[in-house]
C-alpha positions in Angstrom: -45.0 -12.6 30.3 -46.6 -14.8 32.9 -47.5 -18.5 32.5 -51.1 -17.6 31.6 -49.8 -15.6 28.6 -47.9 -18.6 27.2 -49.8 -20.1 24.2 -50.1 -23.6 22.8 -48.1 -22.3 19.9 -45.3 -21.2 22.3 -45.3 -24.6 24.0 -45.4 -26.5 20.7 -42.4 -24.6 19.4 -40.5 -25.1 22.6 -41.2 -28.8 22.6 -40.1 -29.1 19.0 -36.9 -27.3 19.6 -36.1 -29.5 22.6 -36.6 -32.6 20.6 -34.3 -31.5 17.8 -31.6 -30.5 20.2 -31.9 -33.7 22.1 -31.8 -35.8 18.9 -28.8 -34.0 17.6 -26.7 -34.3 20.8 -27.9 -37.8 21.6 -27.1 -39.4 18.2 -24.2 -37.5 16.6 -21.0 -39.5 17.1 -22.9 -42.8 16.7 -21.0 -45.4 14.7 -22.6 -46.0 11.3 -21.9 -47.7 8.0 -24.0 -48.4 4.9 -25.2 -51.7 6.5 -26.5 -50.0 9.6 -27.6 -46.6 8.3 -31.3 -47.6 8.0 -31.4 -49.1 11.5 -29.9 -46.0 12.9 -32.5 -43.8 11.1 -35.2 -46.1 12.6 -33.7 -46.0 16.1 -33.5 -42.2 16.0 -37.1 -41.9 14.8 -38.4 -44.4 17.3 -36.5 -42.8 20.2 -37.9 -39.3 19.5 -41.4 -40.5 18.5 -42.2 -41.8 22.1 -41.6 -38.3 23.6 -44.7 -36.2 24.5 -46.5 -34.3 21.7 -44.6 -35.8 18.8 -47.1 -36.7 16.0 -44.7 -37.7 13.3 -40.9 -37.8 12.6 -38.9 -38.7 9.6 -35.1 -39.2 9.7 -32.8 -39.5 6.7 -29.1 -40.0 6.9 -27.1 -39.0 3.7 -25.7 -42.2 2.5 -23.2 -40.4 0.1 -21.7 -38.6 3.1 -21.5 -41.9 5.1 -19.8 -43.6 2.1 -17.3 -40.8 1.7 -16.4 -40.7 5.4 -16.0 -44.5 6.0 -12.7 -45.4 7.7 -10.7 -47.6 5.3 -9.5 -50.0 8.0 -12.7 -50.4 10.1 -15.4 -49.7 7.6 -17.5 -47.2 9.6 -17.7 -43.5 10.4 -19.4 -41.4 13.0 -22.7 -39.8 12.4 -22.3 -36.1 11.9 -25.0 -33.4 12.1 -24.4 -32.5 8.5 -25.5 -36.1 7.5 -29.0 -35.7 9.1 -32.2 -34.6 7.5 -35.0 -34.6 10.1 -38.6 -33.4 10.1 -40.7 -33.5 13.3 -44.4 -32.7 13.6 -45.4 -31.6 17.2 -48.9 -31.0 18.4 -49.5 -29.2 21.7 -53.1 -28.3 22.5 -54.5 -26.6 19.4 -51.1 -25.8 17.9 -49.3 -27.9 15.3 -45.7 -27.1 14.3 -43.3 -28.7 11.8 -39.6 -28.3 12.5 -36.5 -29.5 10.6 -32.8 -30.2 10.9 -30.8 -30.2 7.7 -27.4 -29.2 6.5 -27.1 -25.7 5.2 -24.4 -25.9 2.5 -23.9 -22.2 2.3 -23.4 -21.9 6.1 -21.7 -25.3 6.3 -23.7 -26.0 9.4 -26.6 -28.3 10.3 -29.4 -25.8 10.9 -32.6 -26.3 12.9 -35.6 -24.3 11.8 -39.3 -23.9 11.9 -41.1 -25.0 8.7 -44.7 -24.3 9.6 -47.0 -23.3 12.4 -50.8 -24.0 12.5 
């Protein structure tokens, strides 16, 4: 396959995957507690939203998981991939894709996946 055979759809999916991977590796490990969880959600969304081709992003951190992982002495925990629920809409040329990152309870793993392609 040469560069001329690469479609807008291919590039949109590539861009979306890069954004999910960057988000995951940039923000996991961040300190978080119930007072700061909303500001961390906003920081993640704003950081990714300025990247090229992002039309929309929603970030949700599971507060129950945060609550159950809080350190008794210091009152915070580290953000884990399993706490994240993220949706990103990317538009590249004529293609629009929606991707997600969410915890798969059966696999016990934060999975990234394609939700739709237009």
